[in-house]
N, C-alpha and C positions, 0 to 999 in steps of 0.2 A: 585187819584185824576190823580197822574200823566201818570202813566201809561193809564189810560183811557182818556189821552188828547194825549196820544203814541201809540194807537189800531190803528191808518191804516199804522203803518210800522211794524203790524205782518204779518208776511209771506215773508216777504222781502231779499231773498236772499242775502246768505252772513253777513248781521243782524251780527255785535258785539256789544256789552253795556261794555262800560268799568268805574267800581263805580272807583272815585278819591278817594284811601284810606286817613284816614279811614272812616270816615261816610259817606263817597257816596256809601262804596258798602250794606249795607243793603238796602239803597232805590234802586241800582242797580241791585241787584240780584230778588229784588218783578219785576221788568219793564222787568230787563229778562224772568222769571218766565212767568208772564203776556204776553209778546209777541214771546214766544218761540225763543229767542233767546243765541247763547252763549255770558258768562261773563267772563269778565276777570277781573284784575286791574290793575289801572295808580295810577303814584306816580307825586306830585307837588311839592316839595321842595320848602320857602319861601326863597329866600337870604335878608339876614337882615345885616342892617348897622352895619359897625364896634361900638364896644361902645353901640350902643342902639338895638339889633336884634330884638326888637318887630316890628321895621321902616323899614316896605321893602322898597327895589333897585333893587326889581325882579323877578326871579323866574326859579327853573331848573324843569324840566318835565322829564318824562322816553324817552329812548330817547336822553338825553343828550342835548334836544332845552332848550336853556338860552334865556329869555323875560327880558328885563333891563329899568326899568324905568328911560331914559336918564340924566330928568330934577333932580329926588332927584343924583345923581351920581354927576352932573355936580355943584348942589346946595352946596353939603357936600364935595366937594372938594374929595373928595373919589378917590386913585389913582387905577390904571392896576392891580398893583401888591395886594390891597387890594383886590377888585374882584376877580382876581384868587383866594387869598387865603380861601373866603366863597366858591365860585363857586367846589373848589378843597373839603374840609370840607363838603358840602352839596349830591356833588357825592356817596363822602363815605358811607353818610348814606342812601344815595337812593339807592342803592345798596344793602344793607346790608338791608334795608324793603324789595324791590325786593326779594329775598333771604330768607329771613323769611316768605313770604305771597305766592311765589309760588315754591321754592326750585329749584328741579334742573329743571320744567318744561323750556320751553322757553318761550316770550315771542311771545304772538299771528301778526302773518304774516297781518299787515292792507292795502298793497297793492287791489286796486282794492273793498273793504269793503264799505259797508256803518260802518261808529263809532261811536256809539254814549256814548256822556258826559255824565254821568252822577255823580252829586253831590249831599251834601244834604241841599246846597241855594247855593248862591252867595251872598257876601255883597260887595267888588272892583269889582270883577272878573279879577283880576288879575291872581287868581292860572289858572282857568277854560282858558284867554284867553292865558299861555303857553300852555298847556293841547292841546287847536284846533290846534294852530301852529307847535308841537309835533307831531301828527297825521297826519297831511295835508304832512309835511314834510316828515314822514313815508311811504305818498303813497295812504290813503286813499282815498276813488273816493267821497265821501261824508259822512259831519261833521256836526253831529246834535248834538247839548247844548240840556239836558234837564235836570231839577230841580223842585224842591214843590215851592221854593221861589225865590226871589228875588227885588231890587228893580229896578223899570222902564228903569234905566236913564243905568243901569252895564249889564240889557236883550239888552239893543237897542245899545246899543254900540258893542254886540258878537255879533250881526246880521248883524252887517258892517263884519264879519271876518266869522264866520261860518255858514253852505247851511241853517240851520234852528234849530230855539232856541223857547223851550218847555219853559215857567215859569209858570207853573200852580198858582203862585199866587204873587199878587204883591201888598203889600198895601202901601197904600197911607201914610203909618207913619210907613215906615220899621224902625226900630231898629236894629234888630239882625236877624238871619239866626232860632235860638230856639224860636223864637216869636212866631210862627204857630204852632212845635210839644209839643203834653202833653207831651212826653219822651225827651228829647235831652241829654240822658247820652253820658259819653266820650266814644265811640265805644273803645275796645280792638284790641291787634294782634291777640289775640286767638277766638275772634269772627268774626273776618277777614279771616285769614285760614279758620274756619268754614264753611262760607257762601262759601266760594269758591270752598270747596272740597262735600259743597253740590251741589243736583242733581236740579236742575229750577223745580221747581211742588213739592217736598218734603220740608216738613216743619225744619226748622234748628236747631238741639240743641239750649240750650242755658244752 
């Protein structure tokens, strides 16, 4: 469904599809195969509040771009030292995962390219917003957000920063990303590596 709505991007010179790890990579592989585009992985790590790590105070993206929720930081009186400690910890994990997924292969050069950010869906949009700002800062000529599902409000908010937002399904009663999937299993690191190593058009081994 998503690839069909993105068909007008096929043949776009320099198009690069970036799958947000981990869940976005299988979706991105299908999109890249349909569009005949290059594929790579992109990471975003939630910056959890100290003592309540499930609550996000921001996000860290590949390339070192940080997006903070200033209201959360201010309301919970989180110090600069605490913020820095969480950023340092998540930076270490982000780099470890990038090495695990990409190995010695360098990051793709985004300068002057149309970059399509693909995830398995959007909930709050915080991770995707961090990704959009990161690739913009890296010199992308145009930034496209493409997801199978998300709430209408979050997709509209992203449209204020991305050049194009394609959200294939926007349920009126949005509950969670997994509600539109028949199979929403936890994607593994091995699956990500296999997909990245499989040329578009070939059927990945499972």
